[in-house]
C-alpha positions in Angstrom: 12.8 -22.0 6.6 14.4 -18.7 5.7 12.5 -15.6 6.9 12.7 -11.9 7.7 11.0 -11.2 11.0 10.5 -8.9 13.9 11.9 -10.3 17.1 10.2 -7.9 19.5 8.5 -4.4 19.4 10.9 -1.5 19.3 9.2 1.8 19.0 12.3 4.0 19.0 14.7 1.9 17.0 12.6 -0.4 14.8 15.5 -1.8 12.7 17.1 -3.1 15.9 14.3 -5.7 16.0 14.7 -6.8 12.4 16.1 -10.3 12.1 17.1 -12.3 8.9 17.3 -16.0 9.8 15.3 -19.2 10.3 11.7 -19.8 11.4 9.7 -23.0 11.6 7.8 -24.0 8.5 4.1 -23.2 8.9 1.3 -25.7 9.4 -1.6 -25.6 7.0 -5.0 -25.5 8.8 -8.1 -26.9 7.1 -9.4 -24.4 4.6 -6.0 -22.7 4.2 -3.4 -23.0 1.5 0.4 -22.8 1.4 2.0 -20.3 -0.9 5.6 -20.8 -2.0 6.7 -17.2 -2.0 8.5 -16.0 -5.1 8.4 -12.2 -4.3 7.1 -9.9 -1.6 7.0 -6.2 -1.3 7.7 -3.8 1.6 5.1 -1.5 3.1 5.1 1.1 5.8 2.9 -1.4 7.7 6.1 -3.5 8.2 7.9 -0.6 9.9 4.8 -0.1 12.2 4.9 -3.8 13.0 8.6 -3.5 14.0 7.5 -0.6 16.3 4.8 -2.7 17.9 1.8 -0.8 16.4 -1.3 -2.9 15.6 0.2 -6.1 17.1 0.2 -7.5 20.6 3.6 -8.1 22.3 2.8 -11.8 22.7 2.5 -12.1 18.9 6.3 -11.7 18.5 8.4 -13.1 16.8 6.4 -12.2 13.7 7.4 -12.8 10.1 7.0 -9.5 8.3 5.3 -8.8 4.9 1.7 -8.2 3.9 2.1 -8.6 0.2 3.3 -11.5 -1.9 3.1 -13.6 -5.0 4.1 -17.2 -5.6 2.8 -20.7 -6.3 0.5 -23.1 -4.7 1.7 -26.7 -4.1 0.2 -27.7 -7.4 2.1 -24.9 -9.3 -0.8 -22.4 -9.7 0.6 -18.9 -9.8 -1.2 -16.6 -7.3 -1.3 -13.2 -5.7 -1.9 -12.9 -1.9 -4.8 -10.8 -0.6 -3.7 -9.8 2.9 -7.0 -8.9 4.5 -7.9 -11.9 6.7 -11.6 -11.9 7.6 -13.3 -13.6 10.6 -14.8 -17.0 9.7 -18.3 -16.5 8.3 -17.9 -12.8 7.6 -20.2 -11.6 4.8 -19.9 -8.3 3.0 -17.0 -5.8 2.3 -13.8 -7.4 3.5 -12.5 -4.1 4.8 -15.5 -3.5 7.1 -15.2 -6.6 9.1 -14.6 -5.4 12.7 -12.6 -8.5 13.4 -10.4 -8.4 10.2 -6.7 -8.5 10.5 -3.8 -8.0 8.0 -1.0 -10.5 7.7 1.7 -9.7 10.3 -0.9 -8.5 12.9 -2.1 -12.0 14.0 -0.9 -14.4 11.2 2.7 -14.7 10.0 3.6 -12.7 6.9 5.1 -13.2 3.4 8.8 -12.4 4.0 9.6 -16.1 4.1 9.9 -19.1 1.8 6.3 -20.0 2.6 3.2 -18.3 3.9 -0.2 -19.9 4.7 -3.5 -18.0 4.2 -7.2 -18.9 3.9 -8.0 -20.4 0.5 -10.1 -17.4 -0.5 -7.1 -15.1 0.1 -5.3 -16.1 -3.1 -6.3 -14.9 -6.5 -4.9 -16.0 -9.9 -1.8 -14.1 -11.0 -2.1 -12.9 -14.6 0.7 -14.5 -16.7 1.6 -11.0 -18.1 2.7 -9.8 -14.6 6.1 -10.9 -13.2 6.1 -12.2 -9.6 7.9 -9.0 -8.6 5.2 -6.9 -10.2 2.4 -9.0 -8.7 3.9 -8.8 -5.3 3.2 -5.0 -5.1 -0.6 -5.4 -5.7 -2.1 -6.5 -2.4 -1.5 -3.4 -0.3 -0.2 -0.3 -2.0 -1.8 -0.8 -5.4 -5.0 -2.2 -4.0 -5.2 0.7 -1.6 -4.7 3.2 -4.5 -7.3 1.4 -6.7 -9.9 1.6 -3.9 -9.1 5.2 -3.1 -9.4 6.3 -6.7 -12.2 4.1 -8.2 -14.3 3.2 -5.2 -14.1 6.1 -2.8 -13.3 9.3 -4.8 -16.3 9.5 -7.2 -14.0 11.3 -9.7 -14.9 11.3 -13.4 -12.4 11.2 -16.3 -11.3 14.8 -17.1 -11.4 16.0 -13.5 -8.3 17.0 -11.6 -6.7 15.0 -8.8 -3.9 16.0 -6.4 -1.6 13.3 -5.0 0.3 14.4 -1.8 3.8 12.9 -2.0 5.4 11.7 -5.1 7.5 8.6 -4.5 5.7 6.2 -2.1 4.1 3.0 -3.1 0.5 4.2 -2.9 1.4 7.6 -4.5 3.1 6.1 -7.5 0.2 3.7 -8.0 -2.3 6.6 -7.8 -0.3 8.5 -10.5 -0.2 5.6 -12.9 -3.8 4.5 -12.3 -5.1 8.1 -12.6 -3.3 8.9 -15.7 -4.5 5.7 -17.4 -8.1 6.4 -16.4 -8.2 9.9 -17.9 -7.8 12.1 -14.9 -5.6 15.2 -14.8 -2.9 14.2 -12.3 -1.1 16.8 -10.2 1.5 15.7 -7.6 3.5 17.4 -4.8 7.0 16.3 -3.9 9.7 17.4 -1.5 12.6 17.2 -4.0 13.2 17.7 -7.7 14.1 14.0 -8.0 10.8 12.9 -6.5 8.9 15.3 -8.7 10.7 14.1 -11.8 9.8 10.5 -10.9 6.1 11.5 -10.7 6.3 13.2 -14.1 8.0 10.1 -15.6 5.1 8.0 -14.3 2.5 10.2 -15.9 1.8 13.3 -13.7 0.6 16.2 -15.8 2.2 18.7 -13.4 4.2 18.6 -10.2 4.7 21.1 -7.4 6.8 21.6 -4.3 5.2 20.5 -1.1 2.7 23.1 0.1 2.9 25.2 -3.1 0.0 27.3 -4.2 -1.7 25.5 -7.1 -2.9 27.1 -10.3 -6.4 26.2 -9.4 -8.3 24.1 -6.9 -8.8 20.4 -7.6 -11.7 18.0 -7.5 -10.0 15.4 -5.2 -6.9 15.1 -3.0 -5.3 11.8 -2.1 -3.7 11.8 1.3 -1.2 9.4 2.8 1.1 11.9 4.5 -1.2 13.3 7.2 -0.2 16.1 9.5 2.5 17.7 7.2 0.2 18.1 4.2 -3.3 18.2 5.6 -3.8 21.9 5.7 -2.6 22.2 2.1 -5.0 19.4 1.1 -8.0 21.2 2.6 -7.0 24.5 1.0 -6.5 22.9 -2.4 -10.0 21.6 -2.8 -12.9 23.1 -4.8 -16.1 23.6 -3.0 -17.7 20.2 -2.6 -14.4 18.4 -3.3 -13.2 15.3 -1.5 -10.1 14.2 0.4 -9.5 10.5 0.3 -7.2 9.5 3.1 -5.5 6.1 3.6 -2.5 7.0 5.8 -0.7 9.5 8.0 3.0 8.8 7.8 3.9 12.2 9.1 1.5 12.0 12.1 -2.2 11.7 12.6 -2.9 14.8 14.7 -3.6 17.3 12.0 -5.6 20.5 12.5 -9.1 19.7 11.2 -9.9 23.1 9.7 -13.5 22.5 10.3 -14.7 26.0 9.3 -13.4 25.5 5.8 -14.8 21.9 5.7 -18.3 22.9 6.5 -18.4 26.3 4.7 -17.2 24.8 1.5 -19.0 21.5 2.0 -15.9 19.5 1.7 -16.0 15.7 2.0 -13.4 13.5 3.8 -13.4 9.8 3.1 -11.3 7.2 4.8 -10.0 4.2 2.8 -8.3 1.1 4.0 -6.9 -1.6 1.7 -9.5 -3.2 -0.6 -11.6 -6.3 -1.1 -10.7 -9.6 -2.8 -13.0 -8.7 -5.7 -11.3 -5.3 -6.1 -7.9 -7.0 -6.2 -9.2 -9.2 -9.1 -10.5 -6.0 -10.8 -7.2 -4.3 -10.3 -5.3 -7.2 -11.9 -7.7 -7.2 -14.8 -7.2 -3.4 -15.2 -3.5 -3.8 -15.4 -3.9 -6.4 -18.1 -6.2 -4.2 -20.1 -4.2 -1.0 -19.9 -0.6 -2.4 -19.8 0.1 -0.3 -16.7 2.9 -1.8 -14.6 4.0 -0.9 -11.1 7.0 1.3 -10.4 9.6 -0.9 -8.7 12.2 1.3 -7.1 14.4 -1.5 -5.8 14.4 -5.2 -6.2 16.6 -6.9 -3.6 17.2 -10.5 -2.4 15.6 -11.3 0.9 19.1 -11.6 2.4 19.5 -7.8 1.9 16.1 -6.8 3.3 17.6 -4.5 5.9 18.7 -2.2 3.0 15.1 -1.9 1.8 13.8 -1.2 5.3 16.4 1.5 5.9 15.6 3.2 2.7 11.9 3.3 3.6 12.6 4.5 7.1 14.8 7.3 5.7 12.1 8.2 3.0 14.5 7.3 0.2 12.2 5.2 -1.9 11.2 5.7 -5.6 8.4 3.3 -5.9 7.9 -0.1 -4.4 10.7 -2.1 -2.7 10.4 -5.8 -3.6 12.3 -8.7 -2.1 12.8 -11.9 -4.1 14.3 -15.4 -3.3 
């Protein structure tokens, strides 16, 4: 079957390991289902997989793609939940110490077919296109959990999103605006800040700019480059919710400011199957739809990967058959 996959780990030149070609059709173990993929979206996780992060060398070649939407063999339209739990796990899907994401142990969604445990598909609302639904499982689910499960924000409070154009950031802007938060966003360029304003940000600022006032919560996916600004931007007792570190993980902790102002730092990773169902229901209720920056055929996947590597995205990159 047609697939987009990583042939081997390549830390320095990840795109050199990107292959667009043929892979064997997957077998369907007992308790699993086959999804005939209609659309799948690109995440930073896919670049990390190409670099060999979070995956053992013997797992290659690995079909890329955490997210996807498609149909079961009986025609049911579904969205893929990409957190694969250990058999018998009970509780929060994201806290299972033996959990994996698609592309870490199991083949991913950038193919004609993907197989996942039966509990890892949820019904796709008919109001969402396959391309829109394909953005939900990682970026939008991560943003939903950060905002509604981890932050503790109340409508009317102020949130700061570090970075204006990535998949999680654009989701945070749209979700926050719809939920009644005052949404502030930083961006490196006028173009990225304009995108954030078009998506609903109340105000935008240059990266590292002094804000008019401190905020109740900061949402971090950038890491080292923005961490100091995030800490300095919080009100006493405020919270930073962090789900990524694309610019590097080794930020200065600024512990004196953390303890003196009683700041809180909460980690957040992906989300649960129930939260994915709630997210889909939220989009149906509000009419919010994801910002898709580029929709490309799978045969042109390298273009999407290069844009993400160069930081030239304006929302989600979606591949379709």
